[in-house]
Residue frames relative to the residue before (quaternion, step in Angstrom):
aa qw qx qy qz dx dy dz
M 1.0000 0.0000 0.0000 0.0000 0.00 0.00 0.00
S 0.4137 -0.7190 0.5059 0.2366 3.56 -0.86 0.99
N 0.6594 -0.4955 0.3847 0.4144 3.54 -1.30 0.32
Q 0.6487 0.5209 -0.3243 0.4502 3.58 0.98 -0.82
Q 0.6427 0.5107 -0.3281 0.4674 3.60 0.96 -0.80
K 0.6408 0.5137 -0.3219 0.4710 3.58 1.00 -0.83
L 0.6411 0.5255 -0.3169 0.4608 3.56 0.96 -0.89
I 0.6623 0.4994 -0.3073 0.4664 3.59 0.91 -0.89
E 0.6244 0.5301 -0.3358 0.4652 3.60 1.03 -0.73
V 0.6540 0.5058 -0.3077 0.4710 3.58 0.94 -0.91
L 0.6656 0.4971 -0.3032 0.4668 3.59 0.91 -0.90
Q 0.6445 0.5134 -0.3228 0.4656 3.59 1.00 -0.78
S 0.6194 0.5288 -0.3389 0.4709 3.60 1.05 -0.73
Q 0.6385 0.5157 -0.3155 0.4763 3.56 1.01 -0.83
I 0.6291 0.5311 -0.3283 0.4631 3.59 1.00 -0.83
D 0.6421 0.5313 -0.3228 0.4486 3.58 0.95 -0.86
V 0.6589 0.4875 -0.3038 0.4857 3.59 0.99 -0.84
E 0.6312 0.5293 -0.3303 0.4608 3.60 0.99 -0.82
K 0.6459 0.5203 -0.3196 0.4581 3.62 0.96 -0.85
K 0.6608 0.5006 -0.3043 0.4692 3.57 0.91 -0.93
T 0.6521 0.5108 -0.3057 0.4694 3.57 0.94 -0.90
F 0.6262 0.5423 -0.3250 0.4563 3.58 0.98 -0.87
E 0.6694 0.5018 -0.2985 0.4592 3.58 0.88 -0.95
E 0.6668 0.4952 -0.3037 0.4669 3.59 0.93 -0.87
L 0.6577 0.5001 -0.3125 0.4688 3.58 0.95 -0.83
S 0.6308 0.5325 -0.3279 0.4594 3.59 1.01 -0.80
E 0.6616 0.5087 -0.2978 0.4635 3.54 0.93 -0.93
Y 0.6745 0.4880 -0.2911 0.4713 3.58 0.89 -0.95
E 0.6306 0.5312 -0.3291 0.4603 3.59 1.03 -0.79
D 0.6543 0.5135 -0.3061 0.4631 3.60 0.97 -0.85
E 0.6862 0.4914 -0.2758 0.4600 3.58 1.06 -0.77
S 0.6493 0.5530 -0.3127 0.4182 3.57 1.12 -0.62
S 0.2509 -0.7832 0.5538 0.1303 3.55 -1.06 0.80
Q 0.6255 0.5484 -0.3443 0.4353 3.62 1.21 -0.33
A 0.5246 -0.6677 0.4373 0.2962 3.55 -0.86 1.02
V 0.6564 0.5252 -0.3262 0.4324 3.59 0.90 -0.86
I 0.6663 0.4815 -0.3008 0.4835 3.59 0.97 -0.82
R 0.6476 0.5193 -0.3211 0.4558 3.57 0.95 -0.84
L 0.6356 0.5280 -0.3282 0.4577 3.61 1.02 -0.73
V 0.6533 0.5031 -0.3104 0.4731 3.57 0.93 -0.90
L 0.6821 0.4835 -0.2855 0.4685 3.58 0.91 -0.91
L 0.6115 0.5384 -0.3423 0.4679 3.58 1.05 -0.72
F 0.6377 0.5365 -0.3104 0.4574 3.54 0.94 -0.95
M 0.6959 0.4666 -0.2676 0.4758 3.57 0.87 -0.99
R 0.6519 0.5331 -0.3146 0.4379 3.58 0.95 -0.89
L 0.6788 0.4840 -0.2952 0.4666 3.58 0.88 -0.91
D 0.6260 0.5275 -0.3299 0.4701 3.57 1.06 -0.74
T 0.6486 0.5159 -0.3055 0.4689 3.56 1.00 -0.86
Q 0.6527 0.5044 -0.3113 0.4718 3.58 0.96 -0.85
K 0.6225 0.5361 -0.3312 0.4642 3.58 1.03 -0.79
H 0.6450 0.5205 -0.3204 0.4587 3.58 0.95 -0.88
Q 0.6474 0.5281 -0.3158 0.4498 3.57 0.91 -0.93
K 0.6932 0.4733 -0.2791 0.4665 3.60 0.79 -1.01
F 0.6310 0.5370 -0.3246 0.4562 3.56 1.04 -0.80
L 0.6768 0.4894 -0.2918 0.4661 3.59 0.88 -0.95
E 0.6119 0.5284 -0.3449 0.4769 3.59 1.06 -0.69
G 0.6452 0.5189 -0.3099 0.4675 3.58 1.05 -0.76
V 0.6233 0.5273 -0.3383 0.4679 3.58 1.04 -0.75
I 0.6376 0.5099 -0.3273 0.4757 3.59 0.97 -0.82
N 0.6369 0.5181 -0.3277 0.4675 3.61 0.96 -0.80
L 0.6326 0.5314 -0.3219 0.4623 3.57 1.01 -0.84
L 0.6773 0.4944 -0.2884 0.4622 3.58 0.94 -0.89
N 0.7197 0.4434 -0.2419 0.4764 3.58 1.11 -0.65
E 0.4092 0.7207 -0.4770 0.2927 3.61 1.24 -0.04
S 0.4337 -0.6917 0.5203 0.2505 3.52 -1.00 0.88
P 0.4040 -0.7387 0.4821 0.2423 3.60 -0.82 0.91
C 0.6544 0.5179 -0.3168 0.4508 3.62 1.17 -0.36
D 0.0972 0.7916 -0.5912 0.1196 3.53 -0.59 1.18
A 0.5265 -0.5800 0.5075 0.3588 3.51 -1.27 0.37
W 0.6751 -0.4986 0.3545 0.4122 3.57 -1.21 0.45
S 0.6490 0.5254 -0.3270 0.4425 3.59 0.93 -0.84
A 0.6203 0.5312 -0.3475 0.4608 3.59 1.08 -0.66
K 0.6243 0.5344 -0.3323 0.4628 3.57 1.07 -0.75
V 0.6492 0.5017 -0.3075 0.4820 3.58 0.97 -0.86
D 0.6313 0.5325 -0.3274 0.4590 3.58 0.98 -0.84
R 0.6548 0.5078 -0.3226 0.4574 3.58 0.95 -0.83
Y 0.6320 0.5216 -0.3331 0.4665 3.58 1.00 -0.77
T 0.6663 0.5055 -0.2919 0.4640 3.57 0.88 -0.97
E 0.6502 0.5220 -0.3156 0.4529 3.56 0.96 -0.85
R 0.6337 0.5309 -0.3319 0.4543 3.60 1.04 -0.69
I 0.6308 0.5143 -0.3292 0.4787 3.58 1.03 -0.76
N 0.6574 0.5008 -0.3030 0.4744 3.58 0.94 -0.88
L 0.6138 0.5492 -0.3450 0.4502 3.59 1.02 -0.78
E 0.6614 0.5125 -0.3130 0.4494 3.57 0.85 -0.95
R 0.6650 0.5034 -0.3070 0.4584 3.59 0.89 -0.89
R 0.6832 0.4837 -0.2916 0.4629 3.56 0.88 -0.92
L 0.6734 0.4938 -0.3095 0.4549 3.57 0.94 -0.81
Q 0.5801 0.5567 -0.3831 0.4547 3.60 1.12 -0.50
S 0.6399 0.5057 -0.3108 0.4881 3.57 1.05 -0.77
L 0.6659 0.4982 -0.2988 0.4681 3.57 0.95 -0.88
L 0.5896 0.5817 -0.3618 0.4279 3.57 1.09 -0.67
K 0.6372 0.5139 -0.3238 0.4743 3.59 1.00 -0.77
Q 0.6505 0.5047 -0.3123 0.4739 3.58 1.02 -0.78
E 0.6218 0.5323 -0.3389 0.4639 3.60 1.01 -0.76
E 0.6386 0.5211 -0.3226 0.4653 3.59 1.01 -0.79
Q 0.6295 0.5219 -0.3259 0.4745 3.59 1.03 -0.79
M 0.6514 0.5212 -0.3161 0.4517 3.57 0.91 -0.92
T 0.6359 0.5285 -0.3227 0.4605 3.57 0.99 -0.85
D 0.6549 0.5128 -0.3084 0.4615 3.59 0.94 -0.86
Y 0.6703 0.4939 -0.3009 0.4650 3.60 0.88 -0.93
L 0.6586 0.4991 -0.3172 0.4654 3.58 0.93 -0.83
G 0.6100 0.5494 -0.3469 0.4535 3.59 1.05 -0.71
E 0.6526 0.5020 -0.3022 0.4804 3.57 0.99 -0.86
A 0.6620 0.5094 -0.3070 0.4561 3.59 0.92 -0.89
I 0.6390 0.5307 -0.3266 0.4510 3.59 0.98 -0.82
E 0.6329 0.5414 -0.3276 0.4460 3.58 1.00 -0.82
E 0.7283 0.4309 -0.2280 0.4816 3.59 1.04 -0.79
M 0.5869 0.6341 -0.3534 0.3585 3.60 1.20 -0.47
D 0.2213 -0.7780 0.5784 0.1058 3.56 -0.91 1.02
N 0.6268 0.5478 -0.3343 0.4419 3.59 1.09 -0.67
P 0.4067 -0.7571 0.4509 0.2411 3.63 -0.54 1.14
V 0.6382 0.5129 -0.3410 0.4618 3.62 1.02 -0.67
A 0.6721 0.4814 -0.2932 0.4802 3.57 0.88 -0.94
R 0.6209 0.5436 -0.3362 0.4539 3.58 1.05 -0.78
K 0.6550 0.5052 -0.3054 0.4717 3.59 0.97 -0.88
L 0.6597 0.5025 -0.3101 0.4649 3.60 0.92 -0.87
L 0.6639 0.4896 -0.3020 0.4779 3.59 0.96 -0.84
S 0.6275 0.5332 -0.3351 0.4579 3.59 1.04 -0.75
H 0.6527 0.5040 -0.3096 0.4734 3.54 0.98 -0.86
L 0.6379 0.5225 -0.3174 0.4683 3.57 1.00 -0.82
R 0.6475 0.5124 -0.3147 0.4682 3.59 0.99 -0.84
E 0.6299 0.5205 -0.3304 0.4724 3.60 1.00 -0.79
D 0.6141 0.5386 -0.3343 0.4702 3.59 1.06 -0.76
E 0.6700 0.4999 -0.3015 0.4586 3.58 0.88 -0.94
M 0.6486 0.5048 -0.3171 0.4732 3.58 0.99 -0.79
R 0.6454 0.5079 -0.3082 0.4801 3.57 1.03 -0.82
H 0.6011 0.5622 -0.3537 0.4444 3.59 1.06 -0.74
Q 0.6322 0.5468 -0.3383 0.4324 3.58 0.95 -0.84
E 0.6834 0.4642 -0.2806 0.4886 3.57 0.91 -0.92
D 0.6476 0.5283 -0.3152 0.4495 3.58 0.98 -0.86
I 0.6278 0.5378 -0.3417 0.4471 3.59 0.95 -0.83
K 0.6640 0.5026 -0.3075 0.4604 3.57 0.86 -0.94
E 0.6891 0.4821 -0.2808 0.4626 3.57 0.88 -0.95
L 0.6718 0.5088 -0.3046 0.4438 3.59 0.93 -0.87
V 0.6040 0.5392 -0.3629 0.4612 3.60 1.01 -0.71
T 0.6571 0.5060 -0.3062 0.4673 3.58 0.93 -0.88
L 0.6872 0.4875 -0.2891 0.4546 3.59 0.86 -0.94
V 0.6516 0.5081 -0.3233 0.4611 3.60 0.94 -0.84
K 0.6445 0.5160 -0.3274 0.4595 3.58 0.98 -0.77
Q 0.6929 0.4612 -0.2727 0.4825 3.60 1.12 -0.61
Y 0.5292 0.6386 -0.4076 0.3820 3.60 1.21 -0.42
P 0.4891 -0.7003 0.4207 0.3057 3.62 -0.72 0.99
L 0.4859 -0.6445 0.5087 0.2996 3.54 -1.11 0.73
Q 0.7569 0.0346 -0.0412 0.6513 3.54 1.25 -0.52
P 0.4876 -0.7064 0.4287 0.2817 3.59 -0.92 0.82
K 0.7637 0.2833 -0.1729 0.5537 3.63 1.20 -0.36
K 0.3565 -0.7143 0.5575 0.2275 3.55 -1.07 0.70
G 0.3527 -0.7312 0.5494 0.1978 3.54 -0.96 0.92
E 0.7158 -0.4034 0.3234 0.4694 3.58 -1.30 -0.14
K 0.7398 0.1819 -0.1218 0.6362 3.54 1.12 -0.73
G 0.6755 -0.5165 0.3386 0.4029 3.56 -1.19 0.43
S 0.7082 0.4570 -0.2664 0.4676 3.56 1.10 -0.66
D 0.5315 0.6306 -0.4133 0.3861 3.59 1.24 -0.19
I 0.0948 -0.7397 0.6615 0.0794 3.51 -1.14 0.68
T 0.1782 -0.8137 0.5477 0.0789 3.53 -0.45 1.20
C 0.1209 -0.7840 0.6072 0.0452 3.52 -1.12 0.74
D 0.4248 -0.6609 0.5474 0.2884 3.55 -1.04 0.73
E 0.3272 -0.7458 0.5480 0.1910 3.55 -0.88 0.91
């Protein structure tokens, strides 16, 4: 078994646990009548769902075929430029969210709600740093994993 196959197996196992956890959290959230408990469970459930979808995306990334037509390579380049532009816009929104959450935290008297809002604000602040880093990494990610004889060549193992 190759390292990539082992990695995919490990990620799939993690996805299975995330799915089970998501189902249990959903069930418990549906059964709960207290707003504070439902908020905590909602927070955990959405985070679990995000992890599951993210891990599925990582597996898709690992399984991407390296052989593409030239037009696909151009499309990937164009998509990266569009990603950067869109994420710059989203970055401004993330900054706004952080500011609003900061104001809400200052006014919040309920310790549970304050903790949840603080955690959400930390997430928003982390998103800002992650967006900047991810744009840089995506721009550095190769459009094709192998170099052909000419820059426009895309070589494929037969």
